[in-house]
C-alpha positions as CSV (number, residue, x, y, z in Angstrom):
1,M,0.1,0.0,0.1
2,S,1.4,3.4,-0.9
3,V,0.5,7.1,-1.0
4,D,2.2,9.6,-3.2
5,I,2.4,12.9,-1.0
6,E,1.6,15.8,-3.2
7,D,-0.7,18.6,-3.0
8,W,-3.6,19.3,-5.2
9,F,-1.7,22.0,-7.6
10,Q,1.2,19.7,-8.0
11,V,-0.1,16.8,-10.3
12,G,0.8,15.9,-13.4
13,A,-2.7,16.8,-15.0
14,F,-2.2,20.7,-14.1
15,E,1.4,21.1,-14.8
16,N,0.9,23.0,-18.0
17,V,-1.7,25.2,-16.2
18,I,-0.2,26.0,-12.7
19,D,3.1,27.7,-12.7
20,R,5.5,26.4,-10.2
21,A,6.7,29.9,-9.4
22,D,3.0,30.3,-7.9
23,W,2.8,27.1,-5.7
24,D,3.6,28.9,-2.7
25,G,0.9,31.4,-2.9
26,L,-1.6,28.7,-3.2
27,A,-3.9,27.2,-0.4
28,R,-1.8,24.0,0.8
29,R,-4.3,21.1,1.7
30,V,-1.7,18.5,1.9
31,E,-1.1,18.3,5.6
32,R,-4.6,18.0,6.6
33,N,-5.6,15.5,3.7
34,T,-2.2,13.3,4.8
35,D,-3.3,13.4,8.5
36,A,-6.6,11.9,7.2
37,V,-4.9,9.2,5.3
38,I,-3.0,8.5,8.4
39,D,-6.2,8.1,10.5
40,L,-7.6,6.0,7.5
41,F,-4.6,3.6,8.0
42,A,-4.8,3.4,11.7
43,R,-8.4,2.5,11.6
44,A,-7.6,-0.4,9.2
45,G,-4.5,-1.6,11.1
46,V,-2.7,-0.8,7.8
47,S,1.1,0.0,7.5
48,A,2.1,1.7,4.3
49,T,4.5,3.8,2.5
50,F,4.2,7.6,2.0
51,F,6.3,8.4,-1.2
52,T,6.8,12.1,-0.6
53,L,8.0,15.1,-2.4
54,G,10.9,16.9,-0.8
55,W,9.0,20.2,-1.4
56,V,6.3,19.0,1.0
57,A,9.1,17.7,3.5
58,E,10.7,21.2,3.5
59,R,7.5,23.1,4.4
60,H,5.8,20.4,6.8
61,P,8.7,18.9,8.6
62,A,6.4,17.9,11.6
63,L,4.3,16.0,9.1
64,M,7.0,13.9,8.2
65,R,7.6,12.9,11.8
66,R,4.0,12.0,12.2
67,I,4.2,9.6,9.3
68,V,7.1,7.6,10.7
69,E,5.8,7.8,14.4
70,A,2.7,6.0,12.8
71,G,4.7,3.1,11.8
72,H,4.7,4.1,8.3
73,E,7.7,4.3,5.6
74,L,8.9,7.5,4.4
75,A,10.1,7.3,0.9
76,S,11.2,9.8,-2.0
77,H,9.0,11.1,-4.7
78,G,11.6,13.3,-5.9
79,Y,11.9,17.3,-5.0
80,G,9.0,19.0,-7.0
81,H,7.2,16.5,-9.0
82,E,9.6,17.0,-12.0
83,R,9.1,14.1,-14.7
84,V,12.3,12.0,-14.7
85,F,12.4,12.2,-18.7
86,K,12.3,16.0,-18.4
87,L,15.5,16.2,-16.6
88,S,19.4,15.3,-17.5
89,R,21.2,12.7,-15.5
90,Q,22.9,15.4,-13.3
91,E,19.6,17.3,-12.7
92,F,18.0,13.8,-11.8
93,A,20.7,13.0,-9.4
94,A,20.6,16.7,-7.6
95,N,16.9,16.1,-7.5
96,I,16.9,13.1,-5.6
97,D,19.6,14.2,-3.6
98,R,17.9,17.3,-2.3
99,A,14.6,15.5,-1.8
100,K,16.2,12.4,0.4
101,K,18.2,15.1,2.9
102,L,14.9,16.9,3.1
103,L,12.9,14.1,3.8
104,E,15.8,12.5,6.3
105,D,16.5,15.7,8.1
106,A,12.6,16.2,8.8
107,S,11.8,12.7,9.9
108,G,15.0,11.3,11.5
109,S,14.6,8.2,9.2
110,A,16.5,6.7,6.6
111,V,14.9,7.1,3.0
112,N,15.5,3.8,0.8
113,G,12.9,3.8,-1.6
114,Y,12.1,6.1,-4.6
115,R,9.0,6.6,-7.0
116,A,9.3,8.7,-10.1
117,P,6.6,11.5,-10.4
118,S,3.9,10.2,-12.9
119,F,5.8,6.7,-12.9
120,S,8.2,8.9,-15.4
121,I,11.0,6.1,-15.5
122,D,10.8,4.3,-18.7
123,K,12.6,3.5,-21.9
124,R,13.9,7.0,-22.5
125,T,15.6,7.0,-19.1
126,P,17.8,3.8,-18.7
127,W,20.2,6.0,-16.7
128,A,17.7,6.6,-14.0
129,H,17.7,3.2,-12.3
130,E,21.5,3.4,-12.6
131,I,21.9,6.4,-10.6
132,L,19.3,5.1,-7.9
133,A,21.5,2.1,-7.6
134,E,24.8,4.3,-7.1
135,K,23.0,6.5,-4.5
136,G,22.3,3.0,-2.5
137,Y,18.6,2.8,-2.9
138,A,17.2,-0.6,-2.0
139,Y,14.1,-0.1,-4.2
140,S,12.4,2.0,-6.9
141,S,8.4,1.5,-7.8
142,S,8.7,4.0,-10.9
143,V,7.4,2.1,-13.9
144,A,4.1,1.7,-15.2
145,P,4.3,-1.5,-17.5
146,I,1.5,-0.2,-19.8
147,Q,1.0,2.7,-22.3
148,N,-1.4,5.5,-22.2
149,D,-1.4,9.3,-23.0
150,H,0.2,10.3,-19.6
151,Y,2.8,7.5,-18.8
152,G,4.0,4.1,-19.5
153,W,6.8,1.9,-20.4
154,P,4.9,-1.3,-22.1
155,E,8.0,-3.4,-22.7
156,A,8.8,-3.6,-18.9
157,G,8.0,-6.5,-16.9
158,R,4.9,-6.6,-14.8
159,F,6.5,-7.8,-11.5
160,A,9.5,-7.1,-9.5
161,F,12.8,-7.1,-11.8
162,R,16.2,-6.1,-11.3
163,P,16.9,-3.0,-13.5
164,V,20.7,-2.8,-13.0
165,A,22.9,-5.6,-13.7
166,G,25.2,-6.4,-10.6
167,S,23.2,-4.2,-8.4
168,D,20.8,-5.1,-5.6
169,L,18.2,-2.6,-6.7
170,I,14.5,-4.0,-7.0
171,E,12.0,-2.1,-9.4
172,L,8.4,-2.6,-8.4
173,P,6.0,-1.9,-11.1
174,V,2.8,-0.5,-10.5
175,T,0.0,-3.3,-10.7
176,T,-1.3,-4.1,-14.0
177,A,-4.0,-7.1,-14.7
178,V,-4.2,-8.8,-18.1
179,F,-7.8,-9.6,-20.0
180,A,-7.9,-10.9,-23.4
181,G,-4.1,-10.7,-23.6
182,K,-3.8,-6.9,-23.0
183,R,-2.4,-5.3,-19.9
184,L,-4.7,-3.0,-18.0
185,A,-3.9,-0.3,-15.6
186,A,-5.2,-1.4,-12.2
187,G,-2.9,-0.2,-9.5
188,G,-5.0,2.8,-8.0
189,G,-5.3,6.5,-8.5
190,G,-8.0,7.8,-11.1
191,W,-8.4,4.2,-12.4
192,F,-9.4,3.0,-8.7
193,R,-11.7,6.1,-8.6
194,M,-13.4,5.9,-11.9
195,F,-13.9,2.0,-12.4
196,P,-16.3,0.1,-10.4
197,Y,-14.9,-1.7,-7.2
198,A,-15.3,-5.0,-8.7
199,F,-12.6,-4.4,-11.4
200,S,-10.0,-3.6,-8.6
201,R,-10.9,-6.5,-6.6
202,W,-10.7,-8.7,-9.5
203,A,-7.3,-7.1,-10.7
204,F,-5.6,-7.5,-7.4
205,G,-7.0,-11.1,-7.1
206,Q,-5.7,-12.0,-10.3
207,V,-2.1,-10.7,-9.3
208,N,-2.2,-12.5,-5.9
209,R,-3.5,-15.7,-7.6
210,E,-0.4,-15.7,-9.8
211,S,1.7,-15.5,-6.6
212,H,2.7,-11.9,-6.6
213,P,2.1,-8.9,-4.5
214,G,0.1,-6.1,-6.1
215,I,1.5,-2.4,-5.9
216,F,-1.4,0.0,-4.9
217,Y,-1.4,3.9,-5.0
218,F,-3.2,6.9,-4.2
219,H,-2.9,10.7,-3.2
220,P,-4.2,12.7,-0.3
221,W,-6.1,15.0,-2.5
222,E,-8.0,12.3,-3.8
223,I,-10.1,12.1,-0.6
224,D,-10.4,15.5,-0.6
225,P,-13.6,16.5,-2.6
226,D,-13.6,20.2,-1.4
227,Q,-10.3,21.2,-2.7
228,P,-10.1,24.1,-5.2
229,R,-11.0,23.7,-8.7
230,V,-8.6,24.7,-11.4
231,A,-11.2,26.6,-14.0
232,D,-8.7,27.0,-16.9
233,A,-7.6,23.2,-17.0
234,P,-8.4,21.3,-20.0
235,L,-11.6,19.2,-19.9
236,K,-9.5,16.0,-20.0
237,S,-7.4,17.0,-17.1
238,K,-10.5,18.0,-14.9
239,L,-12.0,14.7,-15.6
240,R,-9.0,12.9,-14.7
241,H,-8.5,14.8,-11.5
242,Y,-12.1,15.5,-10.0
243,T,-14.3,12.5,-11.1
244,K,-15.9,10.6,-8.0
245,L,-13.5,12.5,-5.3
246,S,-16.4,11.9,-3.0
247,A,-16.5,8.2,-3.3
248,M,-12.8,7.6,-2.9
249,E,-12.5,7.4,0.9
250,G,-15.4,4.6,1.1
251,K,-13.8,2.6,-1.7
252,L,-10.5,2.8,0.0
253,E,-11.9,1.6,3.2
254,R,-13.1,-1.4,1.4
255,M,-10.0,-2.3,-0.5
256,L,-8.1,-2.1,3.1
257,R,-10.6,-4.6,4.6
258,E,-10.6,-7.0,1.7
259,F,-6.8,-7.3,1.2
260,S,-3.8,-8.0,3.2
261,W,-1.6,-4.7,3.0
262,G,2.0,-3.5,4.1
263,R,4.9,-1.4,3.5
264,V,6.7,-1.3,0.1
265,D,10.2,-2.0,1.7
266,A,8.8,-5.2,3.1
267,V,7.6,-6.3,-0.1
268,A,10.8,-5.2,-1.8
269,A,13.0,-7.4,0.6
270,A,10.7,-10.3,-0.3
271,E,10.9,-9.8,-3.7
272,K,14.7,-9.3,-3.4
273,A,14.9,-12.7,-2.0
274,R,12.7,-14.4,-4.5
275,L,14.8,-13.1,-7.3
276,A,18.0,-14.0,-5.9
């Protein structure tokens, strides 16, 4: 179980509409929403991984401590939600170094996991896994092994693999299901909100029956139906971001009850042993 900690104005759907220079002037809701997620997990007895932007840690250090004190793993989501394929090798290395330091300084906890914003490690960025391995990360969960208009690396494997020869780094792709020979996005987020709950139950059941763990993700803003609306965003972006926000928390509670969940670092350790 994983949560990508970013605010409503930092998402990929609005990256061409909201200027980064304006972020600090916008109403931040990430702290209250993340606290609500922590409470949700506490009620369900679930420990999870919080992939968190360094930008958020820089402004909400006490929240980082609360995440760790609640028994969850704090991991990196990069600094400011920059897509990996838009960065050079040097920019990517500096970005993850900055985020890691902010997260560790705020929480007092080591950061060993990474998730690329918008699952943006793909065939264009073979060097990204190499840099993560050089920096000592234990795992990445940065690949979506499908193709859509927003992200994807359809040639990648569906389940855990070692992306760098001779390295212990494990890549844990977000969950996909297979129907009629085609891969379907099934790992959470907007897909989970928009599709009937029965689809997610079927998809994760399929993966578990194949003796693999599922990797599920969502964002704190997805349980916040009262968040500000971005009036000048494209219609497709609005549909992607706002559809069924009010139903999300109830569906999450059901998902948490019906499956057994844990932190991503524990899954990575088990998959590392399996791949040995």
